[in-house]
N, C-alpha and C positions, 0 to 999 in steps of 0.2 A: 534702686543698688543696678539692676540690667543697663540702665541709661548711663551709670557712672562708669560702668566695666566696658560696657561698647565704645563710649567716648573715650578712655584712656586707649583700648585697642586701637582705634582710629587714630589717636594722637602719636603713638609709638610707631605704627606701620607706615603713616605718613612720614616720621621722623628717617623710618630707614631707607623710604623713597628720596628724601631731598638730601639726605645724608647730615642732616642737621636743622636746626631752626633759625630763621633769618633775624638778624638782629641780637643773636644769643652766641655764646660760645659751646653750645652743647651739641656733641657729636652723637653718634649712633648708640654709644654704649650711654653717654649721659643720660639721652631721650629714653632710652629702655629703662635704665634705673629710676628715673623721675617718675615713670609710669609705674613701675612696681612700688614705689613709696606712696603714691596716690592711692593706688589700691590697699596698701596695709593700713595707711594713714586714715582711710574712710572707712575701714572694716568691710571695705568690698570683700577682701580675703582676709581671713581670721589670721592671727599671726600663729596661732596653732596648728594652721594648717600649711604652713611654709614650705615644711619638710616632705609635706605630701606632694606638692606642687613641682619639686625639683626632682629631677631623674639623677639620682646622686653618683650611681654607676658611670653616666657620661661625664659630670664633674670631676671624679676620680680619675678616671682614665685621661681624659684631656688634661689635666694637671700633671698626671704623671710622666705622660710622653713630653709635656713641655720642658720638665724636668731632666728627662734623659737627652734631649736635643740640646738643652742649655750646657749641659755635662760637656758633651762632645765639643761645641763652641768654644767653650771656657780652656780645653785643654789641648785647644789648636788643632783638633782633627781635621776640621772642613779646609782649613787654610793649608795645611800640609798635605792634603789630597790634590787639592786643585792646582797647588805649586808645583806639583809632580809632574802632573798633566802639562802644565807651561813649561817644563823644562824638556819636552820632546818639542821636536822643531817639526809640528803639525802645519799644513796648509789650512786656509781658514774652514774650508768645508770639514776637514777632517776633526779640527778642534771644536767645530759646532757640533758635530755630531756625538762626540766623546762629554760635551758639558750637557748636551740634551739627555744622553743615556745616565750620565751620573745624577744630575737633578732629578729625574722620574724614577730612578732608584731610591735615592735618599729620602726623596718625599713620599714614597710608598711605604717606607720603613718609619720615618719619622714626620712629625706635622710639616704640612709643605709651607707654612708661613713663615717658620722659623729657619727652614731651610733656604728660603729667599734672603732673609736677614742676612744669614752668614755668608751666601755664596755672591750676592751683589758685589760687594766692594772687591771681593777676589777676582771675581771675572774682569772688573775695571782695570783691575792691577795687571793681569795676563794681557790684554788690549792694549794698555797704557804702554807694556814693556816691548810688544810684538809691532805698535804702531797699527791694530786692527781697530776697524770700526766698531766701536763697543755694541751699538744698536742692535743688530741681529742676534747678539749673543745673550744681551739683556732680555730681549724679547723673548728668546730660546729659554731662558730661565722662567719667566713669568707662567709662560705657556704650557713648558714640560712640566713645571711644578704642579699645576692643575690636573694637568693629563695624567702624570705619574702617580699623584695620590688618589686617583680613582682606582687604582688596583686593588687596595686593602681597605679595609673597614676602620684603620687608625691611621690612613694618610692625611686626612685632614678634618676638622670639626665636626663637618655635616655628616661626614662618614661615620664618625664615630657615634654620632647621636642616633642617626639610624642603625647601625650595629647593635648597640645597647638597647634603644626602647624596642626593637622588634627582634632581637635576641638571634640576629642572623649567625649561620655558620660562616666563622673567617675563611675556611678553605673553599667552600662552595661559592662564596662571592668573589674568590680570588678567580677561580675558574671562569665565573659570569664575566668578568671585566677584563681580563687579560688580552685576550685576540682584539678588542676595539681599542685598547690601550695602546697596543704595540702598533696596529696600524695607523692610529693616530699621532705617533711618533714620528713614523717613517712620512708621513704626509706633513708635519711641522718641519722637518728638516727638508724636505723638498721645496716646500713654499718658501722657506727663510732662505736658501740657495738660490732659489732662481728670483725672489726680490731683491737680493744684495750681492748678485753676481758680477756688477760693474762698481761695486762701491764698498771692497771689503777693506782698504785701505784707507787710514787718515790719521791726520796729525792730530794727537790728542795731550792735552798738559799732564806731565807726571805728577802724581799726587803723592804725598807723605802718608803710605799707609802703615797702620798701627794694629800688628794683630798678637793674638796670644802665642808665645813659645809653644812648641810642639811636646807633650808629653806622652811617651810611648806606653809606661805603666797605665796610666789612668785611660789612655785610648783602648787600651786591652780589656781593661776592667769594664768599660763601656761597653766593648762589643760581646764579652762574655754574658753581661746583663742582657743585651738587646738579643742575642742568640736565644738565652734560656727563656725571655720573654715569648718570643714568635714561636718558640715549641708549642709553649702554652698556649698561644691563641690560636695555631694549626691542630694541635690535639684536644682542644678544648675541655681538657681534664679537672681544671681549675677556674676559679671565676677570672675573666680577664681585668677587671678593674682591681681587686684585691692582689694579684699577681704584679700588675704596674706599680700600685703603691707600696709593695714591698719593696721593688727596684728602687724606689725614690729614699727609701730607709737605707738599703745598703750604698747608695752613691754618696749621700748625706756624711757618711762617716768615712773621712779621708783626712790626710795629713797635710794635703798640698792646695787641697780647694776650701775656700772658705763657704760655709753652707750660705751666708748672707748672698754671696756672688751668685750662686746658683738660684737661690730663690728670687732675687732681684732681677734676672734675665726671663722669669715665668713671665707670659703675656696675661697680666691680672684684668687689663681692659676687656679681652675676650672671655674670661671666666665671668665677670661681672654682667656682659653681654648676655651670656648663656643664662645665667640664674635669672636675671631680670625678665627674659624673655619666657623662660619657663612659668615664671608667675604670672604675667600678662595671659599668655594661653590658656595656663589652667584656669584662670578666672572666667575667660570666654567660655571654655567648655563645660563649666558648671551652670551656666545660663540657659544651654539648650539651643542658643541662636545658631551654633555649627550645623546641627540638624536641620534648621528653617532654611540657612544657606543652601545645605546640600539639596533640599527640594526644590529651591529656587533654579539652582543650575541644571538639575535635571530636566526641569521644564522647558528648556532652551536646548537639551539633546547632547549636555555635557555630564559624563559620569566618571566622576574621578577614581572610582572603584576599578575602572578598567585601565590596565597598564599603558594603554595606548593614550588616552587622555592624560594619565596622570604622568607620562613622560614628556609631553607636549605644554602643559600649563606649568611644570615646575622649571622646565627649562626657561620660559618667558618670565614668570615671576620672579626667578634667581637674578636677574637683569634689571629688574624694576626694585625690589626691596631688599637683595643680595641674598646669598645661598642658605644661610643658618636661620634666617626669618622663615625663608620659606619651605624649609624642611621641618620646623616646628608645626607652620600652619597646616601641612599637607601631611603630616605623620597619621592624624585619624583615618584617612581615607586609605591608607596602605593597608588593604586587607586579603591580597592574593598573594601566594608564594612569589610572585614575582616582582612585588611592587618595591619591596627594600631596593634591590639591585637596581630596578628603574628610578628610583628616587635618588639614590647615592650618584650614579652615573650619570644622570641629566644634570642634577643641580651642579654638580662638579665641572663636567665636560661644559655647560653654559657660561661657567665663568670666565673663559678666554674670549667672549664676545667683545666687551668692554672693559676700560680699566677699573670701573667701580664694581664691577661683575664679581671680584674676587678680592679678598684681601692682599692675598700673594700679589696679586698684579699692582696694587696701592704701594705694597712694601716694595717692590722692586725699582718703581717710578720715583718714590720719594728717597730712597738709599740711594739712588744713582744722581740727583741732584745735589746731594752732599758731595759729589766728588766732580760735581761740574758738566754731568752727562744728563742731558735733558730730555726725554720721550714724553711727546704730547699724545692726545687723544686719537688723533690722525693716524699717524704711525704705528700705533696699537692696534688700532681698528683694522688697517690696511692687512695686518696677518692675522689678527685675533678673530675676527668675523669669518673668514675662509674657513680658519682652523675649527672655530667653534661648531659651524655648519656640518663639515665633513666628519668631526668626531663624533657628533650628534647622529649623523646619518650612520656611520659604522656601529654604534652603539646600539641603535633603534632595529637596524637589520640583525644584530647580531642577537639581541634580545628576541626578536621576532623569530628567528631561526630556534633557538634555545628552547623557545616554548612550544 
């Protein structure tokens, strides 16, 4: 049975590296789901152990925040805010700074993947009207969403997982992450301003943008819910997942938004990926192979229980198998008080290295193509690599100082 579990584990994580299986239409989610089905179908994992394998708090919190972000998207909140910014006659450097800051703040409050999905067409629309080159602004959205999401334990899927699995304090983590995040945002603005200083303006095709009309009452409703939710997160007087799920029930009761529209905007692919990876990693943990792996890497001088090694290895692995699988794989080694913050910051900030390092990057690139704006891996890497390196340096030095 251990052979089946190990084979499935290798198959799934190899699929995470490749992003798919050659000559098939399987993506990362499909591969992880297939692996989970094989484990259940062969009884390598018993059906009655299914719920033991899944961190229900993480799934509930992730789903709830997706619903909250979908609400803001459907009532036109994002489009209203971005269009208001576009009404001010800011020069390219100023507009870039505002967009970076807005993206980072929204990504810290809500899940960065959905923020990128909502903001990408809006940024292209502003650039189209002003005849600005959209590339630096879109790169800014992608990178700032990753950096900003590192600020809180609900900014991205991997941080939600780390926070729930290790029961980290929301407020303490915020204090750990704030300084490197702010420094990283400043560096991002500086490098984009320098790289595109001679090519801010370009003639681009005007597209027909179709956005949701702005609903003030529903925006206020969502804002009150979000504020209350973050008070709960900061004070920690109530379970985060239950509080978040309660907001879902409140938002679903509406006279102007159909519940099916909200549910349709939930990223079910990501939820299925989480559930499947939980099952695959649970199966591996039951075999004792992780203990053998730990002894093997210790023999070559790598101790993942030490924050320094955990920081480096998680950053590297995030750009090989992506950040969520990396976090699931390394969570058993997060034993020190600083390990949670190290794992969350490292996997998130490393996502800026390459397009495939973060789902947020992929969303920006794919969304841009729909509107005739193409970003290749070289353009992204020219900005992403230095931003990721310097961000990780900031985070590493700050963690060392805090320890």
